[in-house]
MDAnalysis code that builds the backbone (N, CA, C; Angstrom):
import MDAnalysis as mda
import numpy as np

u = mda.Universe.empty(549, n_residues=183, atom_resindex=np.repeat(np.arange(183), 3), trajectory=True)
u.add_TopologyAttr("name", ["N", "CA", "C"] * 183)
u.add_TopologyAttr("resid", np.arange(1, 184))
u.add_TopologyAttr("resname", ["MET", "ARG", "PHE", "ASP", "ALA", "ARG", "VAL", "ALA", "SER", "ASP", "SER", "GLU", "LEU", "ILE", "GLN", "ARG", "ALA", "ALA", "THR", "GLY", "ASP", "ARG", "SER", "ALA", "PHE", "GLU", "ASP", "LEU", "TYR", "SER", "ARG", "TYR", "ALA", "ARG", "PRO", "VAL", "PHE", "GLY", "LEU", "ALA", "LEU", "ARG", "ARG", "LEU", "GLY", "ASP", "ARG", "GLY", "ARG", "ALA", "GLU", "ASP", "ALA", "VAL", "GLN", "GLU", "THR", "PHE", "ALA", "SER", "ILE", "TRP", "ARG", "SER", "ALA", "GLY", "SER", "TYR", "ARG", "PRO", "GLU", "ARG", "GLY", "PRO", "GLY", "ALA", "PRO", "TRP", "LEU", "TYR", "ALA", "VAL", "ALA", "ARG", "ASN", "ALA", "ILE", "VAL", "ASP", "ARG", "ALA", "ARG", "ALA", "ARG", "SER", "GLU", "THR", "PRO", "ILE", "GLU", "VAL", "PRO", "ASP", "GLU", "PRO", "ALA", "ALA", "ASP", "ALA", "GLY", "PRO", "ALA", "ASP", "GLN", "ALA", "GLU", "GLN", "SER", "TRP", "VAL", "ALA", "TRP", "ARG", "VAL", "HIS", "ARG", "ALA", "LEU", "GLU", "GLU", "LEU", "PRO", "GLU", "ARG", "GLU", "ARG", "GLU", "VAL", "ILE", "GLY", "LEU", "ALA", "TYR", "TRP", "SER", "GLY", "LEU", "SER", "GLN", "THR", "GLU", "VAL", "ALA", "ALA", "PHE", "LEU", "GLY", "ILE", "PRO", "LEU", "GLY", "THR", "VAL", "LYS", "THR", "ARG", "THR", "ARG", "ALA", "ALA", "LEU", "ALA", "ARG", "LEU", "SER", "GLU", "LEU", "LEU", "GLU", "ASP", "GLU", "LEU", "GLN"])
u.atoms.positions = np.array([
    [4.279, -8.834, -47.624],
    [4.810, -8.314, -48.945],
    [6.175, -7.551, -48.712],
    [7.246, -8.069, -49.250],
    [8.402, -7.260, -49.061],
    [8.642, -6.126, -50.205],
    [9.224, -4.914, -49.542],
    [9.453, -3.887, -50.492],
    [10.640, -4.196, -51.489],
    [10.482, -3.843, -52.752],
    [11.403, -4.215, -53.663],
    [12.512, -3.146, -53.682],
    [13.510, -3.443, -53.148],
    [14.579, -2.416, -52.923],
    [15.300, -2.127, -54.457],
    [15.314, -3.029, -55.356],
    [15.965, -2.807, -56.627],
    [15.277, -1.992, -57.308],
    [14.164, -1.655, -57.100],
    [13.478, -0.237, -57.926],
    [13.202, 1.241, -56.823],
    [13.678, 1.016, -55.628],
    [13.530, 1.824, -54.747],
    [14.794, 3.030, -54.869],
    [14.544, 4.251, -54.895],
    [15.679, 5.102, -54.765],
    [15.892, 5.051, -53.387],
    [17.268, 5.870, -53.330],
    [17.853, 6.022, -52.060],
    [17.000, 6.777, -51.185],
    [16.270, 7.885, -51.615],
    [15.369, 8.758, -50.859],
    [14.164, 7.852, -50.462],
    [13.527, 7.045, -50.974],
    [12.628, 6.110, -50.580],
    [12.946, 5.184, -49.497],
    [14.395, 4.747, -49.735],
    [14.828, 4.002, -48.461],
    [15.230, 4.379, -47.319],
    [15.564, 5.713, -47.737],
    [15.932, 6.619, -46.387],
    [14.814, 6.804, -45.501],
    [13.516, 7.190, -46.455],
    [12.201, 7.375, -45.616],
    [11.779, 6.420, -45.081],
    [11.639, 5.205, -45.576],
    [11.084, 3.929, -45.088],
    [11.708, 3.757, -43.670],
    [13.218, 3.652, -43.985],
    [13.914, 3.510, -42.823],
    [13.558, 4.376, -41.488],
    [13.016, 5.573, -41.885],
    [12.892, 6.775, -40.856],
    [11.364, 6.355, -40.091],
    [10.943, 5.179, -40.731],
    [9.505, 4.737, -40.028],
    [9.679, 3.444, -39.233],
    [10.899, 3.071, -39.584],
    [11.158, 1.963, -38.405],
    [11.298, 0.831, -39.487],
    [11.289, 0.843, -40.839],
    [11.118, -0.207, -41.896],
    [12.771, -0.835, -41.946],
    [12.978, -2.023, -40.943],
    [14.471, -2.409, -41.070],
    [14.997, -3.353, -42.401],
    [14.019, -3.636, -43.248],
    [14.036, -4.219, -44.539],
    [14.740, -2.727, -45.430],
    [14.177, -1.633, -45.351],
    [14.576, -0.672, -46.285],
    [15.975, -0.182, -45.351],
    [16.057, -0.152, -44.298],
    [17.519, -0.003, -43.715],
    [18.599, -1.084, -44.223],
    [18.365, -2.250, -43.949],
    [19.168, -3.364, -44.576],
    [19.356, -3.175, -46.251],
    [18.431, -2.729, -46.988],
    [18.825, -2.690, -48.391],
    [19.486, -1.515, -48.493],
    [19.646, -0.492, -47.563],
    [20.360, 0.502, -47.871],
    [21.632, 0.033, -47.209],
    [21.951, -0.464, -46.419],
    [23.347, -0.838, -45.756],
    [23.931, -1.756, -46.798],
    [23.213, -2.725, -47.592],
    [23.733, -3.593, -48.502],
    [24.194, -2.742, -49.708],
    [23.616, -1.946, -50.159],
    [23.638, -0.668, -51.270],
    [25.009, 0.289, -50.861],
    [25.364, 0.376, -49.659],
    [26.300, 1.310, -49.472],
    [27.580, 1.321, -48.285],
    [27.323, -0.010, -47.772],
    [28.193, -0.536, -46.772],
    [29.713, -0.636, -47.236],
    [29.727, -1.191, -48.496],
    [31.035, -1.354, -49.268],
    [31.609, 0.066, -49.712],
    [30.896, 0.956, -50.368],
    [31.389, 2.153, -50.471],
    [31.851, 3.438, -49.728],
    [31.105, 3.006, -48.614],
    [31.289, 3.831, -47.112],
    [32.903, 3.262, -46.977],
    [32.555, 2.111, -46.560],
    [33.924, 1.160, -46.322],
    [35.401, 1.775, -46.790],
    [34.931, 1.570, -48.281],
    [36.311, 2.184, -49.059],
    [36.586, 3.594, -48.954],
    [35.477, 4.412, -48.757],
    [35.761, 5.821, -48.434],
    [36.424, 5.802, -47.026],
    [35.786, 5.271, -46.000],
    [36.608, 5.496, -44.781],
    [37.865, 4.703, -44.835],
    [38.334, 3.686, -45.582],
    [39.937, 3.166, -45.374],
    [40.534, 3.884, -46.100],
    [40.144, 4.705, -47.089],
    [41.105, 5.402, -47.876],
    [41.326, 6.737, -47.153],
    [40.431, 7.054, -46.023],
    [40.520, 8.628, -45.497],
    [41.341, 8.062, -44.080],
    [40.895, 6.881, -43.430],
    [41.668, 6.745, -42.427],
    [43.034, 5.705, -42.455],
    [42.802, 4.785, -43.602],
    [44.207, 4.217, -43.698],
    [44.144, 2.922, -42.610],
    [43.133, 2.520, -42.021],
    [43.272, 1.442, -40.945],
    [41.923, 0.780, -41.478],
    [41.973, -0.553, -41.494],
    [40.777, -1.325, -41.736],
    [39.633, -1.252, -40.370],
    [40.336, -1.479, -39.243],
    [39.365, -1.478, -38.230],
    [38.774, -0.086, -37.674],
    [39.540, 0.783, -37.883],
    [39.010, 2.168, -37.632],
    [37.853, 2.357, -38.985],
    [38.103, 1.977, -40.136],
    [37.325, 2.258, -40.986],
    [36.095, 1.253, -40.683],
    [36.002, 0.237, -40.266],
    [34.714, -0.722, -39.979],
    [33.896, -0.125, -38.929],
    [34.830, 0.606, -37.708],
    [33.976, 1.336, -36.944],
    [33.375, 2.550, -37.577],
    [33.990, 3.403, -38.539],
    [33.285, 4.487, -39.207],
    [31.855, 3.842, -39.599],
    [31.953, 2.724, -40.649],
    [31.020, 2.296, -41.462],
    [29.960, 2.126, -40.452],
    [29.952, 1.098, -39.120],
    [29.121, 1.235, -38.242],
    [28.342, 2.393, -37.651],
    [29.302, 3.217, -37.335],
    [28.741, 4.600, -36.686],
    [27.728, 5.386, -37.754],
    [28.307, 5.211, -39.190],
    [27.475, 5.887, -40.167],
    [26.071, 5.279, -40.321],
    [25.971, 3.779, -39.886],
    [24.830, 3.348, -40.209],
    [23.774, 3.549, -39.014],
    [24.461, 3.754, -37.865],
    [23.740, 3.587, -36.618],
    [23.104, 5.329, -36.489],
    [24.158, 6.023, -37.185],
    [23.617, 7.629, -37.102],
    [22.186, 7.530, -38.414],
    [22.435, 6.956, -39.634],
    [21.326, 6.787, -40.180],
    [20.141, 6.213, -39.692],
    [20.438, 5.271, -39.060],
    [19.220, 4.746, -38.504],
    [18.508, 5.466, -37.504],
    [19.393, 6.346, -36.405],
    [18.881, 7.426, -35.639],
    [18.379, 8.381, -36.493],
    [18.991, 9.076, -37.411],
    [18.867, 10.376, -37.998],
    [18.005, 10.106, -39.292],
    [17.530, 9.156, -39.898],
    [16.861, 9.073, -41.216],
    [15.641, 10.205, -41.259],
    [14.815, 10.560, -40.138],
    [14.013, 11.024, -39.936],
    [13.923, 12.796, -40.238],
    [15.565, 13.011, -40.211],
    [15.747, 14.655, -40.374],
    [15.893, 14.502, -41.888],
    [16.316, 13.853, -42.706],
    [16.304, 13.568, -44.142],
    [15.225, 14.292, -44.841],
    [15.453, 15.149, -45.586],
    [14.329, 15.845, -46.785],
    [14.471, 15.817, -48.183],
    [13.659, 14.880, -48.511],
    [14.139, 14.640, -49.930],
    [13.990, 16.043, -50.890],
    [13.010, 17.012, -50.445],
    [13.236, 18.221, -51.303],
    [14.316, 19.049, -51.233],
    [15.397, 18.511, -50.546],
    [16.569, 19.192, -50.505],
    [17.812, 18.294, -51.314],
    [17.287, 17.317, -51.730],
    [18.071, 16.280, -52.733],
    [18.203, 15.306, -52.716],
    [18.828, 14.443, -53.220],
    [18.651, 12.717, -53.614],
    [19.425, 12.454, -52.199],
    [19.354, 10.941, -52.170],
    [19.693, 10.533, -50.862],
    [20.957, 10.192, -50.432],
    [21.564, 9.881, -51.470],
    [23.404, 9.615, -51.750],
    [23.751, 10.472, -51.119],
    [23.886, 11.869, -51.392],
    [24.728, 12.875, -50.973],
    [24.318, 12.976, -49.327],
    [22.837, 12.861, -48.879],
    [22.944, 12.852, -47.436],
    [23.454, 11.670, -46.989],
    [23.644, 10.846, -47.519],
    [23.938, 9.163, -46.688],
    [25.488, 9.527, -46.748],
    [26.078, 9.881, -47.950],
    [27.495, 10.323, -47.644],
    [28.167, 11.295, -46.618],
    [27.353, 12.678, -46.290],
    [27.590, 13.598, -45.602],
    [27.671, 12.923, -44.371],
    [26.630, 11.912, -43.791],
    [26.611, 11.169, -42.759],
    [27.840, 10.679, -42.416],
    [28.328, 9.527, -43.533],
    [29.558, 8.990, -43.512],
    [30.493, 9.853, -43.508],
    [30.719, 10.831, -43.895],
    [31.696, 11.837, -43.858],
    [31.930, 12.578, -42.490],
    [30.923, 12.677, -41.979],
    [31.015, 13.260, -40.414],
    [31.475, 12.163, -39.344],
    [30.927, 10.645, -39.929],
    [31.601, 9.442, -38.949],
    [32.933, 9.328, -38.992],
    [33.475, 9.639, -40.268],
    [34.799, 9.323, -40.776],
    [35.772, 10.622, -40.136],
    [35.201, 11.595, -40.143],
    [35.986, 12.463, -39.746],
    [36.058, 12.399, -37.948],
    [34.755, 12.153, -37.541],
    [34.810, 11.627, -35.840],
    [35.970, 10.456, -35.589],
    [36.169, 9.511, -36.339],
    [37.300, 8.463, -36.203],
    [38.498, 9.238, -36.310],
    [38.554, 9.952, -37.255],
    [40.065, 10.803, -37.532],
    [40.335, 11.478, -36.393],
    [39.140, 12.444, -35.804],
    [39.861, 13.073, -34.450],
    [39.859, 12.098, -33.288],
    [39.318, 11.129, -33.283],
    [39.636, 10.025, -32.154],
    [40.852, 9.556, -32.112],
    [41.531, 9.494, -33.170],
    [43.069, 9.101, -33.482],
    [43.971, 10.076, -32.830],
    [43.551, 11.205, -32.790],
    [44.736, 12.132, -32.455],
    [44.865, 12.171, -31.061],
    [46.004, 12.133, -30.732],
    [46.223, 12.239, -29.292],
    [46.653, 13.594, -28.450],
    [46.647, 13.642, -27.061],
    [46.952, 14.893, -26.694],
    [48.343, 14.691, -26.592],
    [49.252, 15.851, -26.856],
    [50.723, 15.849, -26.706],
    [50.916, 15.808, -25.203],
    [51.824, 14.861, -24.755],
    [52.441, 14.611, -23.388],
    [53.198, 16.114, -23.001],
    [54.010, 16.394, -23.864],
    [54.542, 17.782, -23.412],
    [54.249, 18.998, -24.078],
    [54.147, 19.938, -23.453],
    [53.732, 21.390, -24.326],
    [54.786, 21.858, -25.119],
    [53.792, 22.086, -26.339],
    [55.103, 22.525, -27.415],
    [55.795, 24.061, -27.321],
    [56.728, 24.245, -27.915],
    [57.515, 25.617, -27.544],
    [57.084, 26.467, -28.499],
    [56.324, 26.250, -29.713],
    [55.935, 26.976, -30.404],
    [54.390, 27.536, -30.561],
    [53.622, 28.489, -30.849],
    [52.257, 28.765, -30.716],
    [51.593, 27.611, -31.520],
    [50.341, 27.318, -31.402],
    [49.544, 26.489, -32.150],
    [49.272, 27.312, -33.545],
    [49.094, 26.225, -34.557],
    [49.030, 26.977, -35.971],
    [47.589, 27.001, -36.042],
    [46.756, 26.805, -35.015],
    [44.875, 26.547, -35.517],
    [44.685, 28.149, -35.512],
    [43.497, 28.316, -36.507],
    [43.104, 29.373, -36.881],
    [42.600, 30.418, -35.561],
    [42.625, 31.798, -35.713],
    [42.348, 32.445, -34.792],
    [41.044, 32.923, -34.616],
    [40.294, 33.530, -33.967],
    [38.833, 34.105, -34.038],
    [38.596, 34.593, -35.471],
    [39.437, 35.669, -35.736],
    [39.371, 36.043, -37.195],
    [39.317, 35.215, -38.167],
    [40.156, 34.712, -38.163],
    [40.580, 33.627, -39.302],
    [39.055, 32.454, -39.291],
    [38.615, 32.026, -37.980],
    [37.225, 31.437, -38.072],
    [36.367, 31.985, -38.777],
    [36.097, 33.295, -38.200],
    [35.044, 34.019, -38.801],
    [34.989, 33.882, -40.270],
    [36.332, 34.227, -40.853],
    [36.401, 34.714, -42.266],
    [36.033, 33.238, -42.990],
    [36.601, 31.946, -42.329],
    [36.170, 30.718, -42.880],
    [34.621, 30.557, -43.017],
    [33.978, 30.971, -41.870],
    [32.677, 30.458, -41.867],
    [32.049, 31.293, -43.106],
    [32.378, 32.638, -42.934],
    [31.736, 33.147, -43.837],
    [31.842, 32.757, -45.482],
    [33.124, 32.352, -45.783],
    [33.479, 31.830, -46.995],
    [32.571, 30.530, -47.324],
    [32.672, 29.942, -46.221],
    [31.655, 28.836, -46.217],
    [30.290, 28.841, -46.334],
    [29.557, 29.932, -45.889],
    [28.457, 30.412, -46.042],
    [28.304, 30.826, -47.363],
    [29.054, 31.632, -48.104],
    [28.811, 32.186, -49.387],
    [28.886, 30.877, -50.356],
    [29.879, 29.984, -50.362],
    [29.937, 28.848, -51.082],
    [28.521, 27.715, -51.090],
    [28.029, 27.423, -49.994],
    [26.787, 27.133, -49.750],
    [25.571, 27.511, -50.592],
    [25.538, 29.017, -50.105],
    [24.653, 29.928, -50.739],
    [24.657, 29.604, -52.593],
    [25.854, 29.758, -53.066],
    [26.053, 29.791, -54.676],
    [25.829, 28.572, -54.915],
    [25.933, 27.273, -54.141],
    [25.659, 25.715, -54.479],
    [24.205, 25.636, -54.893],
    [23.623, 26.275, -53.733],
    [21.915, 26.329, -53.746],
    [21.352, 26.670, -55.217],
    [22.140, 27.516, -56.027],
    [21.799, 28.178, -57.177],
    [22.355, 27.471, -58.203],
    [22.745, 26.431, -58.089],
    [23.367, 25.237, -59.290],
    [22.035, 24.299, -59.607],
    [21.956, 24.004, -60.871],
    [21.023, 22.813, -61.086],
    [21.131, 21.609, -60.378],
    [20.187, 21.024, -60.184],
    [20.192, 19.946, -59.437],
    [21.458, 18.769, -59.890],
    [21.297, 18.700, -61.225],
    [22.324, 17.656, -61.747],
    [23.770, 18.227, -61.454],
    [24.340, 19.374, -61.518],
    [25.538, 19.827, -61.393],
    [25.811, 19.674, -59.562],
    [24.805, 20.312, -58.914],
    [24.870, 20.072, -57.301],
    [25.191, 18.593, -57.319],
    [24.540, 17.789, -57.680],
    [24.784, 16.473, -57.383],
    [25.895, 16.070, -57.550],
    [26.545, 16.292, -58.744],
    [28.092, 15.819, -58.934],
    [29.190, 16.545, -58.064],
    [28.813, 17.529, -57.775],
    [29.895, 18.436, -56.736],
    [29.823, 17.780, -55.612],
    [28.696, 17.717, -54.833],
    [28.464, 17.082, -53.517],
    [29.037, 15.854, -53.343],
    [28.922, 14.970, -54.572],
    [29.627, 13.618, -54.129],
    [30.933, 13.468, -54.566],
    [31.456, 14.369, -55.447],
    [33.106, 14.530, -55.701],
    [33.596, 15.421, -54.572],
    [33.190, 16.586, -54.033],
    [33.674, 17.290, -53.180],
    [33.550, 16.983, -51.415],
    [32.225, 16.586, -51.108],
    [31.832, 16.327, -49.855],
    [31.946, 14.689, -49.587],
    [31.647, 14.153, -50.404],
    [31.643, 12.454, -50.171],
    [32.923, 12.201, -50.783],
    [33.754, 13.035, -51.289],
    [34.856, 12.261, -51.490],
    [35.142, 11.006, -52.809],
    [34.242, 11.275, -53.502],
    [34.488, 9.964, -54.338],
    [35.130, 10.963, -55.710],
    [35.998, 9.737, -56.327],
    [36.593, 10.417, -57.844],
    [35.296, 10.718, -58.932],
    [35.947, 10.968, -60.209],
    [34.694, 11.065, -61.013],
    [34.511, 10.110, -61.759],
    [35.297, 8.756, -61.545],
    [34.604, 7.768, -62.066],
    [33.813, 7.154, -60.915],
    [33.913, 7.227, -59.820],
    [33.126, 6.765, -58.705],
    [31.728, 7.346, -58.683],
    [31.780, 8.639, -58.958],
    [30.673, 9.471, -59.385],
    [29.861, 8.924, -60.537],
    [30.539, 8.493, -61.634],
    [29.719, 8.172, -62.726],
    [29.157, 6.812, -62.464],
    [29.910, 5.998, -61.760],
    [29.341, 4.825, -61.554],
    [28.029, 4.526, -60.668],
    [28.458, 5.547, -59.588],
    [27.131, 5.702, -58.696],
    [25.938, 6.428, -59.046],
    [26.117, 7.383, -59.905],
    [25.099, 7.955, -60.544],
    [24.488, 7.054, -62.243],
    [25.431, 6.365, -62.100],
    [25.037, 5.633, -63.663],
    [24.959, 6.308, -64.745],
    [26.001, 7.117, -65.060],
    [26.178, 7.961, -66.073],
    [27.464, 7.817, -66.801],
    [27.873, 8.359, -68.073],
    [29.006, 8.378, -68.602],
    [29.878, 9.177, -67.596],
    [31.253, 8.775, -67.838],
    [32.192, 9.598, -67.078],
    [32.450, 11.106, -67.701],
    [32.331, 10.867, -69.197],
    [32.381, 12.294, -69.780],
    [31.367, 13.196, -69.439],
    [30.165, 12.804, -69.175],
    [28.906, 13.485, -68.487],
    [29.520, 14.184, -66.893],
    [29.972, 13.359, -66.157],
    [30.518, 13.703, -64.911],
    [31.466, 15.023, -65.086],
    [32.211, 15.001, -65.919],
    [33.430, 15.392, -66.153],
    [32.617, 16.951, -66.900],
    [31.916, 17.022, -67.540],
    [31.195, 17.952, -68.185],
    [30.556, 18.962, -67.083],
    [29.482, 18.282, -66.074],
    [28.691, 18.815, -65.360],
    [29.557, 19.371, -64.146],
    [30.683, 18.834, -63.719],
    [31.699, 19.121, -63.111],
    [32.399, 20.631, -63.540],
    [32.681, 20.533, -64.785],
    [33.431, 21.688, -65.278],
    [32.467, 22.753, -65.350],
    [30.890, 22.746, -65.678],
    [30.275, 23.414, -65.727],
    [29.689, 24.233, -64.471],
    [29.242, 23.405, -63.439],
    [29.179, 23.528, -62.452],
    [30.407, 24.496, -61.599],
    [31.638, 23.957, -61.757],
    [32.760, 24.984, -61.102],
    [32.866, 26.400, -61.926],
    [32.527, 26.423, -63.048],
    [32.504, 27.742, -63.715],
    [31.098, 28.572, -63.172],
    [30.199, 28.101, -63.079],
    [29.025, 28.444, -62.613],
    [29.503, 29.414, -61.035],
    [29.904, 28.435, -60.198],
    [30.007, 28.841, -58.794],
    [31.404, 29.660, -59.142],
    [32.287, 29.379, -59.966],
    [33.370, 30.965, -59.967],
    [32.485, 32.318, -60.038],
    [31.727, 32.288, -61.239],
    [30.880, 33.458, -61.538],
    [29.878, 33.990, -60.429],
    [29.483, 32.824, -59.367],
    [28.409, 33.220, -58.632],
    [29.285, 34.012, -57.583],
    [30.222, 33.507, -57.259],
    [31.179, 33.808, -55.863],
    [31.745, 35.127, -56.489],
    [32.463, 35.141, -57.583],
    [32.880, 36.643, -58.295],
    [32.086, 37.553, -57.851],
    [30.565, 37.333, -58.791],
    [29.492, 38.309, -58.434],
    [29.372, 38.906, -57.004],
    [29.498, 38.079, -55.990],
    [29.411, 38.144, -54.677],
    [30.329, 39.247, -53.936],
    [31.566, 39.084, -54.529],
    [33.135, 39.693, -54.284],
    [32.679, 40.988, -54.658],
    [31.926, 41.748, -55.661],
    [32.199, 43.001, -56.456],
    [30.856, 43.688, -55.560],
])
């Protein structure tokens, strides 16, 4: 008896893939290969590299599905985070080492700047955890998965106005939470 993927949540499919269920993995692939490809193509600007990013995304999902924890949130943001990492890896692979040594110092952040960025990232992550799940979900899909508000609405199956309202409320709440931490 085949698992009915039409009624299965993303979380269920990921958990089944973690147990080695190939049909659940194939269902995840058929559900997300096109959106991940679209995201990769927008970010990388090259079809071949976007296809490679999709392959790496799903290879990573197959290898690491066991690390997914449903109590931490829905499956889609986790899947898009895996995709984003694969896309970033592809983008880094494109950058080549310069042949000549530049005359100017590197614009990379120094240790103090990196420490500040890490601290800010930790504060934002902590504030995100305090948001209601519905708001956290739209923020995750929009900012970490790179989806437009229209894409978020289509992905979640909710009206665009609802996505905009949740996004606005989440950003206002994040602003308050982060402002409280600075005082």
